[in-house]
N, C-alpha and C positions, 0 to 999 in steps of 0.2 A: 784447674778446677774453678775460680773465682772469676776467668775469662769464660769459661762453658754457662758459669751458673749467669752471666751479663748477658751475654751472647741469646741467653731462652730466655730472658727476660725480656729483650728490645724488640728479640724477635715477636714473643706475646704479643708486645705491647702494638707493632703494627700487627697484628691478626687480629686487635683486639674488638676491630667493630666490624667483624667479618666471623659470618654463620652460615651453616648451608641448610639450602631447606628454601621451601615458598615464602617470602615476608607479604603477612596477610591484607588483604583488601577488600572494604566491603563490596559484596559483589552490588551488580548494576540492578535493582528492584524498581518494573515500573508502574508507581500506585496511579491510581485512577484519580482521575480528580474531579470528583465528589464521591461520598457514599449514597449508594442507591439508595431513596425515599430520604435523603438529608434535606432539609428545607433550609432555602439560601435566602443570604442576608440583601436585601433590596438592592445595592449595590453591586451582588455577586456573591463568592462563597463567604462565611461567615468563619472564622478563623478560630474565632472562639469558641468552645468544647464545654460540656457538662463536668467532660473528666479534670476538669481545671479546678470544679470546687472541692473543699475539704469534703468528709464524707459528714461529717454533723451541718453542714450546710445545707446539703441535699436530705438529708433526712432529719425532719425537724421535730422529732416527737422525741419530748424528754426520758422516756422511761428506755425507748429505743436507743436512747444514747448512751446511757448507763450502761444498754447491755451488751454496748460493741466496748466500751470500755473497757466491761469484766473479758470478754470473748478475748480482746490483743493482749491483755495479760497473760490472760490463765491457758487458752488453747493450746491443746496436745500438739497439735498440727503444727500451732507456727512456736510451740517453743521446742520443736524438733527441726525444723526447718534454720530455728536460729543454732541450734547446735552442730547441724552440717555446715553453716559458714565455719564457726569455731574450728572444725576440726577442719577446711579447705584451705583456714587461713594458717594452721600448726603445719598443715601439707604444704604450704607457700615455705613457711622459715626452713623446714628440714631441708628443700628443695634447695634455698638459695644457699643452708650453709657449703653445701657441696664445693661452693665459687669461690669457696677462701680455705685459707691454708689451716687444716686442722691442731694446733698444738697444744703440746701437754709435757708436763714436769714429775720428771719421777727421781724417786731419790732413795736410798738404801745404805744400811751399816750393817756391819758384821763384826762380829768379836769372834778368833779363835784362841783355845789354849793350847800353847806349843807342849808337849812329852818331854824332861829330862831325859826320860827313859827309853826313847826311840831307838830305833834299828841302829842308829848314830848318835851317843851322847851326844849331849853339848852342855859344857860347864857352864856356870851361873856366871864366870864373868861376861863370859860372849854376850849372854841372852841374862839381863838383867830383871826383866818381867816375861813370865810364861803368857801373858794376852797378847796378842795383836788385832789391832780393831782396823777395820779398811771400809772408807763411805766412798760414795759414788753420785752425783748429781747431773741429770743430762734434763734438758729441751728439747722437746723432743717436733720435728716436722714429720705429721704422720700421713705420705701419698696425698700428696697436693697438685693436684691435673690441672697442667697448663688448658685452658677452656680455648683452643688455638679456632679449631672448628664449630664453635660456638654451640655444643652439646651441650653443656648445662647452662648457657643461658635459654634455648630454646626449652627446655625443662621446666626454666625456672619461668617464661613466657607462657606453658602451659599451665604449669599450677595456679598461676596471677591470672587466668583468665577462667580455671575452674573455682578459683576463690570470690571472684566478680558473679560470674553464673550461679551460684549456690548465693550470694546478696538479692540477686534478681530474683531466684526461686522465690526466698524468704517475704520478698515484695510481692510476687505474684498471691502466694498463700495468704497476705493481708487483704490485695483486694478481693481475692473470693470469700474470704470469712468475711469478711467487712458484707459484703452479697450475700452471704449464705443467713449470716446476723437476721438482715432485712428482709429478706424473702420469709422466711419462717416466721418471723413476729408479725408481719402483713397476712402470712398464712392462717396464722392462729385468730388476730383480731377478724379475719373473714369468716375463720368459722365461730368463734364469739356471737360475730353477727346473724350468722344462720341459724345460731340457736336463738338468739331475739326473736325472732322475726316465726321459728317455729314454735316457742312456747306464746308468742302473741296470735298467731294463728289458732294455735291449739285452744289457746282460753277464749277465740269467739266462736270456736267449734261449737264450744262446750255449751256456750250460751245458744247458740243456733239451734243446739242440741234441747236443751232444756225445752227452749220453746214449740219446739214441733213433739216433744213430748206432750205437751200440753196439749196441744191443739190437737194430736193423735186422742188423748183422752176422750176431748171432748167431741171426738167424731170427724173433724175439721181435714185432719190428716188422713194420711193411709198407713197402713207396718211397713209397705212399702218406701214412703217418705223418712220413717223413722229408720230404717237401717241404711239408708244412703245417707241419710248424715252420720251416723255411727260410723259406718268406712271412713269418712272426712277425719274426726275425731282419730282414731283409729291410724290411720295412715298418717296426722300429723304426732301424735306423740311418737309413733315407731321410730320418726326421723328421731329424736331428741338422745336417745342414751349412743345409737351412732353418733351422734354429733359430740356429745360428752366424752366418745374415749378418743375420738381423733384431738379432740384437744389436748386431754390429758398426756396423749403420743407425743403431739406437737412440744408440749412443755417439758417432753423428755427430750426431746432433739436436740432442744434451745439450748438445756441445759448442759448437754453433752461437750454442745461449742462452745457454753461457757468455763466448762470444765469442772464444769457443778456435778454434784448428784443428782437425781430424779427430784422433781419437786415443783412448786406453784410457780410461775414468772408473773412480774408485774406488769401493767399494762396500765399505758398511756391512754391516747386517744382511741375512737372508734377508726373504725374502716370508714365512716364515712368524715369524719374529720382531717384524715389524712390531709395534708398539704400534695399539692402538685408542682412541679416547677412548671412555671408561667412559660419555657421553652426548653426545647431539648436540644444545642443546638451539637452538632458531633464534629466540627472543627475538620480543619484540612488531613486529610488522609494519611499525608506524609509525614504529618504530627505524631500519628500513629507507631509509628518505628521506632519511636525515640519513648514515647507513653508507656508503651504496656512492657511492664516486667516480663512478659513469657518471653517477646522476641528477643528483649535484648537478651535473655537467658540465653534462648538461641543460639544469636549469634557468639556469646563467649563460649561456647560448644564448639561451634565453627571455630573462631582462634586459640582452641588449646589443642584440636584435631589438626589444624594446618602445623602448629608450633610442634608436634610429633612428628611431622614429615620430618624436619631438621634432625631432630633426634635419631630417628633413623637412619638416615641419609650420611651422622656422624659418624657411625660406627664403620662405615668403608676405611677411615685415616686414619692415621694415628694415632692412638691414646700416648701423652708424653706424661708422665707423670713424676713427682718427685719427692723425696722424703730422706731424713737425715737427723740428725741430735747434733746436740753442742752443751758439752758440760764439764766435766771433772774429775779426777778420782784422785786417792790417795789416802794418806793413814793417820793426818791431821785437817780437821774440819778447816784449823785457821789459815791452812795452805791447800783448802780443795781445788780453788781457784784460780791458784798461781800458772803462772807460766809452763813450767814443769808438770802438772797435775793436770792442763787443761785437755782435751779429747775431742774430736769430733768425727762428724761422718757426713759423706753428701753422696745420694745416689738415686740419679736420674736414670727413668726407665723408660723405654717405648715398646708398646705394644702395637704390631702391627696383623689385623685377622690376612691369613693367605687363603686358604680354603677352608668355607663353613657349611660347603652344601647345598650352596641357594639360599641359606637362611636370614643373608644380610637383604637382596633382592627382593624374596618373600615378606619380608618384615618391614621394605619401604613399598611392595604394592598395597598391601594389608592397613599401613597409617595412611595410604592414600585414599582406600575405600570407604574406610570410616571416615575422612576427610568429605568426601565425594555424601556419602550418607547425611553427612554433618549438615552441608548445605542444601539438599532437600529438603530436609527436616526443617530448617532456619525460614526458608522459601512457605514451604507447606504452612509452619504458624505464622507467616503473613498473611497467607492468603487466607487460613482462620479468622483470623483477628477481621480484614474485612467482610467475610459472610459476617461473622457474628454480629458485626455492628449495623450491617444492612436487615438482617433478621432481627433486630432489636428493634431499630428506627420503622421496619414497615410492622412489624408488632404493635409497638407505640401510637402509630399513626391512624391503622387498622381498629384497634382495640376501645381507642376513643371514638372514631367514629360508631363503635358499635355500642358503647356506653348509650351514647348521646340518645340513640333512639330505641334503647331498652326503656329509658328511664321512661320517654312518652308512652310505651308500653304499658308500663307498669302504673303512670297517671292514667292510661286510659281504661284498662281494667278495675283500679281501685274504685274509678266513676262506676264501672258498669257493675260490676259488685253491690256497690252501696242499694244502686237503685232496682239490682235484681231481688234484693232482699225486701225493700219496700214494698216491689209491686207484688210478692208473693202474701206479704203480711196484709197486704191491700185486698187479697184475694184476686189479684187480677193476673197474676201468673201461675206457672207450675214452679216447684219447688227447683225440678232437674238443672233452666238457667241458671237458677240463684248458687245450687250446688255446684257448676261449669263453670260458675265465673269464681267462685272462692277459690275452687281447682286449680285454674290459671292462673290467679292472682298469686298465690302460692308460690306456683314453681317459675313464676315469671322474678320473682322476689328477691327468688334463692340464687337464682343466672342472673340476675343485676348485678348481685354481691359478689358472683363469682366474675364476674365481668372486673367492675372495680378492681379486684386481688388482682385480676391479670393485666390491670391498666398499670398497678403501683409496679408490678411485679416488672414488666415491659422497662420501665425505669432506672430499676434496679438493673436486671442485666445491659441494659446500653451502657450504664454508670462500668459495672464490670467488663464490657465490653470496650469501652473507650480508655481502659487502663486508670482508672479512676479508685482511690479508695486509700492506696499506701503511702502516699505523701504526709 
């Protein structure tokens, strides 16, 4: 028996490095030379990336930074992602334990009283005491499988990849959370700015309405002039409740991201005071594969699916397991482990599937199909990342150009409105031109605030697309 045990151990050691199933190799990905719409350095492609910055280096509003820190500590999605990481880590521990012997101890003591008046009475001289105590203690080796074909090692490889994938998913949730909080905060500040524009415009229009009322009372202005001026007042007044509603709902959305109950949100810099990065380098497309956590998570899913093929193929081969125990039995505890009381048992067992009606073959095909699906998802995730970066770069470039033109338009309309009211007050021009100028200016200012928001949002989306924010 000892020779058989030694032979099995040596055989297992020789095949310890052998595992059925394909070994994982990273798929060859043809990354583009540069992102579309990316600005190149004077000497070529700039390897630096906006995502290399920490999130507090990109979003410099102190109040926004406080919101980000609160969200990273209290957000429910992030807590759930962290719980998934712990579950994956525990599952890896369970899977790894199958590669080692499960050892348990067992001990029992039983006492029996013999009858002197049984079917065959025993004189007291032969049996001084009627009580008999028996004891036993064993050390059990419970079904230790020799992992000759690597089934358990492949299963551990798959579980380890699942753990790493869960960790990368947690980082992806962090990136998304940082971006969502920043985007919601900038949206809130844009709404505040639009509310400020509406209230300022309403105040100006009310002053103009008072002027027209006085002119109409003096017979200089007509009733039509009065109604047109009232229309502008009511139009500006109507936008205020809608903006206030959206502001309060956006505050609730931010508090939900922070894991807090609905309430007010502290503000920092205004929309026009927010700092824009001097430049937004995208970096090398090849670096995106290592920087974006969702790409790394997809690769870990592919690794896990690849390892499961080995688990399925190992089912074709014999499963060798060892079980046994070592211990002692006796009537006295002092001699329980002595030579005459020693007991042991060793049971090697070999299980070989013979006919499974195609179940093993179908299971291999299933794992291979799952691996192929994971490969497709991995490639799709990479291409999606390239597209998101390019879209964000294009948006940032075009929105900045649009903002510059809109600022010129607002400046022109402000001067036009001022001149139109001066000409109307001097009786040189009609009220219609002044009202049209006022209306155009109001819409242009609201449009400019939206464009400024879009520019900030393009930086947020680019930072997220490049995989920043989780470091």
